C-alpha positions, 0 to 999 in steps of 0.5 A, a space after each residue: 449356864 451349862 457349867 452352873 448346871 453341871 456344878 449344881 448337879 455335881 453337888 446334889 449328886 455327891 451330897 452324901 460324900 460331901 457329908 462323909 468327907 466333911 465329918 472326916 476332915 473335922 476329925 482328922 483336924 483334931 485327932 492329935 489334941 487331948 481335947 479334940 474338937 473342943 478347941 473348935 470352941 475354945 479358940 474362938 472364945 479366947 479370941 472373943 474375950 480379947 476382942 471385947 477387952 480391946 474394943 468393947 472395954 478399951 477403945 469404945 468404953 474409953 470414948 463413952 460408946 459403950 452401947 450400940 444404937 441399932 435402929 433405936 435400940 441400945 444394945 451393950 457392945 459385948 452382945 452386939 459383937 458377939 452376935 456377929 463374931 459367931 459368924 465371922 469365925 465360920 466365914 474366916 476359916 471357910 474363905 481361907 481353907 476354901 481358897 486352898 482346898 483344891 491344890 492341897 488335896 488334888 493328889 488324893 482326889 485324883 485317884 478317887 472318882 468324884 467331881 472336883 467341884 465338891 472339894 471346896 463344898 466339903 471343906 466349907 461343910 467341915 467348917 459348918 459343923 464347927 460353926 454349929 457347935 460354936 453357935 449352940 454355946 453362944 446361944 446359951 450364953 445369951 440366955 444369961 445376957 438377957 436375950 432369951 430365945 425368940 421368934 427370930 431364931 427362925 431366921 437363923 437356918 435361912 441365914 445359915 443356908 445363905 452363908 453356905 451357898 455364898 461361900 461355896 460360890 466364892 470358894 469355886 473362884 478362889 480355889 481355882 485361881 489359887 490352883 492356877 497361881 499360887 500367890 493368889 492364896 497369899 492375897 486372899 489371906 491378906 484380904 481376910 485380915 482386912 475383911 474383919 475391919 470392913 465388916 460389922 464385927 468388931 465396931 459399929 458402922 452405922 453412925 459413920 460420916 459421910 452417910 456414903 461410907 456406911 452405904 459403901 460397906 453394905 456393898 459387901 455381902 458379908 455385911 448382909 449375913 452379919 447383920 442378919 445373924 445379929 437381928 436373929 440373935 438379938 431378937 430385933 427384926 425380920 431382917 430379910 423382909 424389912 431389908 428386901 432390897 438388900 436381900 435381892 442385892 445379896 442373892 444377885 451378887 451370889 448368883 453372879 459369883 456362882 456363875 462366874 465361879 462354875 464357869 471358871 472351874 469347869 474351864 480349868 479343872 481338866 488342867 489342875 494336875 498340870 499347875 502342881 
């Protein structure tokens, strides 16, 4: 527990620095583009259009499954997919960039005076800013799709916070392991490519048979986050309350990841430079 307390204190003490560095990260990533930060919205929207054409208009529509049954409510595929994909772009970039955040920046931060546990955090925060911009655009689109602003939007800040905490806890593990063993980054990239198909982003997993398959998929904490975003944006339910057992499971997994990640990070961070 000492390692967890140390890491949490570092995050709180360096929060102002995290904000400054994350803003700089966003600006530096887009400084050579004419459209600048707008590409953080354009790229995801292009990918969403492709996914909709392949899965919604193509595969599912051709098989007569153009609508998704969510607890008795039929939702058209496009809004169903869009309400989840807005989270995927955040999770995807945060996992891949967070896992290599330490070893790609260690030469820079070794000359500065701030804790290394902050590095994955500010990288994830830079992706959070991009997520907020994309989310704002998506919520405007939903006003024209027949899903107006609703009371369930109040859940969104909770799910954003839950997503950030989960990603930071996960990045503490992956950023440490990729610094020690560089091949681990390749493994992460391969797993992320698979993750989009093992989570409810592109195709609805609710009616899969046998029933054990959807249950196994729910072991993935990202499933909880995706369905929470979806319930909020589509105005379906108070997801954390109505699925309180799943909420407890999610936070239990997240806390375990945070404990393990903190211990691993604190144990090896004084030797990070040796692994370069």
